[in-house]
C-alpha positions as CSV (number, residue, x, y, z in Angstrom):
1,M,82.9,59.7,25.8
2,Q,82.6,58.2,22.2
3,D,83.7,54.5,21.1
4,L,86.9,55.1,19.6
5,N,88.3,51.3,19.4
6,D,87.0,50.9,16.0
7,K,89.9,53.0,14.6
8,V,92.6,50.9,12.8
9,T,96.2,51.4,11.8
10,G,96.5,54.4,9.1
11,G,92.9,55.8,10.2
12,S,92.5,59.1,11.8
13,L,90.9,61.1,14.5
14,T,88.4,64.0,13.9
15,A,88.9,66.9,15.7
16,D,85.9,66.2,17.8
17,E,86.9,62.8,18.7
18,W,90.4,64.0,19.7
19,N,89.1,66.5,22.1
20,Q,87.2,64.0,23.7
21,V,90.3,62.4,25.2
22,P,91.9,65.1,26.7
23,S,88.6,66.6,27.8
24,E,88.2,63.6,30.1
25,L,91.7,63.9,31.5
26,Q,91.1,67.5,32.1
27,N,87.7,66.9,33.9
28,I,89.6,64.6,36.1
29,I,92.1,67.3,37.3
30,E,89.7,70.0,37.4
31,N,86.9,67.9,39.4
32,S,89.5,67.0,41.9
33,G,90.2,70.6,42.7
34,Q,93.2,71.5,40.7
35,S,94.0,74.1,38.3
36,L,95.5,73.1,34.7
37,S,99.1,73.8,34.8
38,G,101.4,73.0,31.9
39,G,104.3,72.8,34.3
40,D,102.7,69.9,36.2
41,L,102.5,66.4,34.2
42,N,101.3,64.9,37.4
43,Q,97.8,66.3,37.5
44,V,96.0,63.3,36.4
45,G,97.6,61.1,39.1
46,K,96.8,63.6,41.7
47,G,93.0,63.6,40.2
48,V,92.8,59.8,40.5
49,A,94.5,59.9,43.9
50,A,91.8,62.6,45.2
51,Y,88.9,60.1,44.0
52,T,90.8,57.3,46.0
53,A,90.8,59.3,48.9
54,A,87.3,60.9,49.0
55,G,85.5,59.1,46.0
56,D,83.1,57.5,48.5
57,A,82.7,60.2,51.0
58,Y,79.4,62.1,50.9
59,R,77.7,64.8,52.5
60,D,74.3,64.0,54.4
61,N,71.5,66.5,53.5
62,G,68.5,64.3,55.1
63,G,66.7,63.8,58.3
64,A,66.4,61.8,61.1
65,N,65.3,58.4,59.7
66,A,66.1,59.2,55.8
67,L,69.8,59.6,55.0
68,S,70.1,61.8,51.7
69,L,73.8,61.8,50.7
70,I,75.3,64.1,48.1
71,A,78.8,64.1,46.3
72,L,81.5,66.4,47.9
73,A,82.5,69.2,45.8
74,Q,83.0,68.4,42.1
75,L,83.8,64.7,42.2
76,Q,81.7,62.4,40.2
77,T,79.4,59.8,41.7
78,P,78.7,56.2,40.5
79,T,75.7,55.7,38.2
80,Q,74.2,52.9,40.1
81,Y,74.7,51.0,43.3
82,L,77.6,48.5,43.1
83,D,78.0,45.3,45.1
84,Q,80.4,46.1,48.2
85,M,80.2,50.0,47.6
86,R,81.6,51.8,50.2
87,I,80.0,54.8,51.6
88,R,81.0,57.3,54.1
89,T,79.7,60.1,55.7
90,I,78.8,62.4,58.7
91,A,75.3,61.9,59.8
92,N,73.1,64.9,59.8
93,A,70.4,63.6,62.4
94,T,69.9,61.1,65.0
95,N,67.9,58.0,63.7
96,T,65.0,57.2,66.1
97,G,63.6,54.0,64.1
98,A,63.6,52.6,60.8
99,T,66.0,54.3,58.6
100,T,66.7,54.9,54.7
101,I,69.4,56.1,52.7
102,N,69.5,57.4,49.2
103,V,73.2,58.1,47.8
104,A,73.8,60.5,45.0
105,G,70.4,60.1,44.0
106,L,70.6,56.4,43.1
107,G,67.3,55.4,44.7
108,V,66.3,54.9,48.5
109,K,67.6,51.6,50.2
110,D,67.0,50.1,53.5
111,L,69.6,50.5,56.3
112,V,70.2,47.6,58.1
113,N,72.6,46.1,60.7
114,Q,75.3,43.3,60.1
115,F,72.4,40.9,61.0
116,N,70.5,42.2,57.9
117,A,67.7,43.6,60.5
118,P,66.2,46.9,60.2
119,L,67.8,49.7,62.4
120,A,65.6,50.3,65.6
121,G,66.8,54.0,66.5
122,G,69.9,55.1,68.1
123,E,72.4,53.5,65.6
124,I,73.0,56.6,64.1
125,V,74.0,60.0,66.0
126,A,73.9,63.5,64.3
127,G,77.6,64.6,64.0
128,T,79.2,61.3,63.7
129,R,81.1,59.6,61.1
130,Y,79.9,56.5,59.7
131,E,80.5,53.9,57.2
132,F,78.1,51.6,55.1
133,Y,78.3,49.3,52.2
134,Y,75.9,48.2,49.5
135,S,74.9,44.4,49.5
136,L,73.7,43.4,46.2
137,A,72.2,40.3,47.4
138,N,69.9,41.7,49.9
139,D,69.3,45.2,48.0
140,N,70.1,47.3,50.7
141,V,72.9,49.2,52.5
142,V,74.3,47.9,55.7
143,I,75.9,50.0,58.6
144,V,79.4,49.0,59.3
145,V,80.4,48.7,63.1
146,P,84.2,48.4,64.7
147,S,85.5,44.7,64.5
148,A,86.5,43.1,67.6
149,A,88.3,40.7,65.6
150,A,91.6,43.1,66.1
151,N,91.9,42.0,69.8
152,D,94.5,44.6,70.2
153,L,93.7,46.1,73.8
154,P,95.9,44.6,76.8
155,R,94.4,42.5,79.3
156,G,91.9,44.0,81.7
157,Y,91.8,47.8,79.8
158,I,89.1,49.6,80.1
159,N,88.8,53.6,79.1
160,G,85.7,55.5,79.7
161,Y,82.5,53.4,79.9
162,D,81.3,55.8,82.9
163,T,77.6,56.1,83.8
164,D,75.3,58.7,84.9
165,K,71.6,58.8,86.0
166,V,69.7,60.8,83.3
167,S,66.3,60.0,84.7
168,A,64.2,58.5,87.7
169,T,65.2,55.0,86.4
170,A,67.7,55.5,83.5
171,I,71.5,55.7,83.2
172,S,73.6,56.9,80.4
173,I,77.0,55.0,79.4
174,L,79.5,56.8,78.0
175,A,81.5,56.1,74.9
176,G,84.6,53.9,75.7
177,S,87.0,51.0,74.7
178,A,87.8,47.8,77.0
179,K,88.7,44.0,77.3
180,N,85.6,41.9,77.8
181,A,85.7,39.6,81.0
182,A,87.1,37.0,79.2
183,N,90.0,39.1,77.9
184,D,89.6,37.6,74.4
185,A,87.8,40.3,72.7
186,D,87.8,44.2,72.6
187,M,84.7,46.2,73.2
188,L,84.6,49.8,71.2
189,L,81.8,52.0,71.7
190,A,81.7,55.1,69.6
191,T,78.9,56.9,70.8
192,D,77.0,57.1,74.3
193,L,74.2,54.6,75.0
194,G,71.0,55.0,77.3
195,K,69.4,52.5,79.5
196,E,66.2,52.1,81.2
197,L,66.0,50.1,84.2
198,T,62.1,49.4,84.3
199,V,61.8,48.3,80.7
200,D,62.8,45.0,78.7
201,W,65.7,44.8,77.0
202,V,65.9,46.0,73.3
203,A,69.2,47.0,71.3
204,G,70.1,50.7,71.3
205,G,68.8,53.5,73.1
206,T,70.5,57.1,73.7
207,P,71.1,59.3,76.7
208,G,68.2,61.4,75.6
209,A,66.0,58.3,74.5
210,P,67.2,55.5,76.7
211,A,66.2,52.0,75.4
212,G,65.0,49.2,77.9
213,G,67.7,47.4,79.4
214,F,66.1,45.0,81.8
215,P,66.3,41.0,81.4
216,S,62.8,39.7,80.6
217,A,63.3,36.7,83.1
218,L,64.1,38.7,86.1
219,T,61.1,40.8,88.2
220,L,62.0,44.3,89.1
221,T,62.5,44.7,92.9
222,L,63.2,47.6,95.1
223,D,66.1,47.7,97.4
224,T,68.3,45.6,95.0
225,W,71.8,46.2,93.8
226,Y,71.8,46.1,89.6
227,R,74.9,45.2,87.9
228,V,75.5,47.2,84.9
229,F,77.2,45.5,82.0
230,I,78.3,46.2,78.4
231,I,77.9,43.5,75.9
232,S,79.1,42.8,72.4
233,N,78.8,40.2,69.7
234,G,81.3,38.8,67.1
235,A,80.9,41.9,64.9
236,G,81.7,44.3,67.4
237,Q,78.6,45.7,68.0
238,V,78.5,47.1,71.7
239,D,75.2,47.6,73.5
240,A,74.3,47.6,77.5
241,G,71.9,46.4,80.1
242,F,71.2,45.4,84.0
243,D,71.5,41.9,85.7
244,T,72.0,40.6,89.0
245,S,73.9,37.7,87.4
246,P,77.7,38.4,87.7
247,V,77.9,37.0,84.4
248,A,75.3,38.8,82.6
249,A,73.3,35.4,82.1
250,N,70.0,36.9,82.0
251,L,70.9,40.1,79.9
252,L,73.0,37.8,77.0
253,A,69.7,35.4,77.1
254,D,67.6,38.4,75.7
255,A,70.5,39.8,73.3
256,T,70.5,37.2,70.9
257,G,74.0,37.0,69.2
258,F,75.7,39.0,72.0
259,T,78.4,36.9,73.9
260,N,80.9,39.1,75.3
261,Y,80.3,41.0,78.5
262,R,82.0,43.3,81.0
263,Q,80.7,44.7,84.2
264,I,81.1,48.5,84.2
265,G,79.3,49.2,87.6
266,F,75.9,49.2,89.7
267,A,72.6,50.8,90.2
268,W,70.8,50.8,93.5
269,Y,67.0,50.7,93.0
270,Q,65.9,52.2,96.4
271,S,62.7,52.0,97.8
272,S,62.4,55.3,99.4
273,N,61.4,56.9,95.8
274,S,61.2,53.8,93.3
275,Q,64.4,55.4,91.6
276,I,68.0,54.7,91.0
277,R,69.8,56.4,93.7
278,D,71.9,59.5,92.6
279,F,75.5,58.9,92.0
280,D,78.7,60.5,90.5
281,Q,81.2,58.0,89.0
282,D,84.8,58.6,88.1
283,G,86.2,55.6,86.7
284,D,86.2,53.0,89.4
285,N,84.7,55.4,92.2
286,F,81.1,55.9,92.8
287,I,80.0,58.4,95.0
288,W,76.5,59.0,96.5
289,R,75.2,62.6,96.1
290,Q,73.7,62.3,99.3
291,K,75.3,60.7,102.0
292,E,73.4,57.2,103.7
293,I,73.3,57.2,107.6
294,S,74.4,53.7,108.0
295,R,74.8,53.9,111.9
296,V,72.8,56.3,113.8
297,F,75.1,58.4,116.3
298,A,74.8,56.1,119.6
299,D,77.1,54.3,122.2
300,I,78.7,51.3,121.3
301,P,77.4,48.3,122.5
302,G,80.8,46.8,123.8
303,T,84.5,46.7,123.5
304,A,84.5,43.2,121.1
305,P,84.6,43.6,117.4
306,D,81.2,44.7,116.0
307,Q,80.1,45.6,112.2
308,T,77.9,48.0,110.4
309,E,76.2,47.3,107.0
310,L,77.3,50.1,104.4
311,L,75.3,51.2,101.5
312,V,77.7,49.3,99.0
313,P,77.5,46.3,96.9
314,P,77.9,43.0,98.6
315,D,80.8,41.6,96.3
316,D,84.0,40.7,97.2
317,G,86.7,43.1,96.8
318,I,84.4,46.4,97.1
319,Y,86.0,49.0,99.0
320,G,83.3,51.4,101.2
321,Y,83.9,55.0,101.5
322,F,82.2,56.4,104.7
323,S,82.7,58.9,107.4
324,A,82.8,58.2,110.9
325,S,82.5,60.4,114.2
326,I,83.1,59.7,117.7
327,Q,82.8,61.4,120.9
328,P,83.0,60.5,124.7
329,N,79.6,60.6,126.3
330,V,79.5,62.4,129.9
331,N,80.1,58.9,131.9
332,S,83.1,58.2,129.7
333,T,86.2,56.9,131.5
334,Y,89.0,57.1,128.5
335,A,89.7,58.8,125.5
336,P,87.6,57.1,123.0
337,V,89.0,55.0,120.1
338,I,87.5,52.9,117.3
339,V,89.6,50.8,114.9
340,F,88.1,49.8,111.4
341,F,88.7,46.8,109.6
342,P,87.1,44.2,107.1
343,T,85.1,41.7,109.1
344,D,87.3,38.8,108.0
345,S,90.5,40.3,109.4
346,A,89.5,41.7,113.0
347,P,92.8,42.8,115.0
348,G,94.1,40.2,117.2
349,Y,94.5,42.6,120.3
350,T,92.4,44.0,122.8
351,I,92.1,48.0,122.4
352,D,92.8,49.8,125.6
353,A,93.2,53.4,126.7
354,T,96.9,53.8,127.4
355,T,98.9,56.3,126.0
356,A,101.3,54.1,123.9
357,D,98.7,52.0,122.3
358,L,96.5,55.0,121.4
359,L,99.5,56.6,119.6
360,T,100.6,53.5,117.8
361,Q,96.9,53.2,116.4
362,R,97.0,57.0,115.3
363,I,100.5,56.5,113.4
364,N,98.8,53.4,111.6
365,D,95.9,55.3,110.5
366,E,93.6,52.7,111.9
367,S,91.7,54.8,114.1
368,I,89.9,58.0,115.1
369,A,90.1,59.3,118.4
370,A,87.5,61.9,119.9
371,S,87.2,63.2,116.5
372,A,85.9,62.3,113.0
373,G,87.2,61.4,109.6
374,N,86.5,59.8,106.2
375,F,87.7,56.3,105.7
376,K,88.3,53.6,102.8
377,R,88.0,50.0,104.0
378,R,87.5,46.7,102.3
379,T,84.1,45.4,102.9
380,V,82.6,42.0,103.2
381,G,79.1,41.2,102.3
382,S,78.6,45.3,102.5
383,E,79.9,45.2,106.3
384,V,82.8,47.0,107.7
385,G,84.1,45.9,110.9
386,W,85.0,48.1,114.0
387,Q,86.1,47.8,117.7
388,G,86.2,50.5,120.6
389,N,87.8,50.9,123.9
390,D,84.9,52.2,125.9
391,T,81.2,51.1,125.7
392,R,80.6,54.8,126.9
393,T,81.7,56.1,123.3
394,N,79.3,57.5,120.8
395,L,79.6,56.5,117.2
396,G,78.2,57.3,113.9
397,I,78.8,56.0,110.6
398,S,77.7,57.4,107.2
399,T,78.2,55.7,103.6
400,L,79.6,58.1,101.2
401,G,80.3,55.5,98.4
402,F,82.3,52.7,97.1
403,Q,85.2,51.8,94.9
404,F,84.2,48.9,92.5
405,R,87.3,47.7,90.4
406,R,85.8,47.4,86.9
């Protein structure tokens, strides 16, 4: 548009000069998708509102590690990168390493995280909405992660964050939201992660291309329970990994800048095939895809309290899911009864074979008699206690899974 500010009182505009003014207004109206209407005197305002609402939104036509953004519809775009310029788009492809972005043909810029470090891969997932901003000081574009400062979630909250085995030694972590262990920060994950148990920790990773999740200070050991953690930093970036420490001390030592953590599960690294044992998770419940025989079907050694180790984590507060079957052998005198209990709270009575005692135990759902059943009992150091009424009773126990209150 021509500079018309030098016109003074008493001067006049030529027809061409005058037409530039309404043409600018008309372009605002039509570029926002409106048709000119003499009966609507708010069209310029509506056009400005359209630019306010969607002027920083672009369509991504780029590839895996090179975003190429173009304007939506006929909306005009900036003529140069501006400090703090906001950029929004839906990613066309998932990145696998260092990534660049070109906004409306203004030039290629490096994409970095909030620590001004190049992206490593997995931060951008195809079909997901993202927000960025331009940093004039660093001449690059920064990906925006959800802020943890809001701290809006209630104490102890967790939703999502289920895990699943995706390869012999890797798991996926589903998107979710949760309070951290200290209940002073929110941990918000928009896209699924993938983590590999046998590779040292690095940021990022997807279920299809898991990144390392193992602390460099530990030695990978078979027949070991590894805790699964989500972690986050002050800017709200969420990642994940494994550790044996209940406070993720080794994992956080590798994950520079990450201070928040919350345990979301366990992985059993078994010696039978050097893999993570197959499991299904539903919230707090972890079920083995194949039951583990914990006590081979055999006579019980006596009528005093005894215990069996289940394939469950040894933490306090773990509840084991197990199946048990009993039957008398040919020399049994009584109908067999087995009572199950936590090993730190054995029943304070002697189990006998009287009709009244058997009836009471069955009503209290404490026992099985000449039968089989599935049970849930609190474990202590992975063990469940039991007590029988006849040494000539056969007992078999198989672990089905466990409950871990995340």
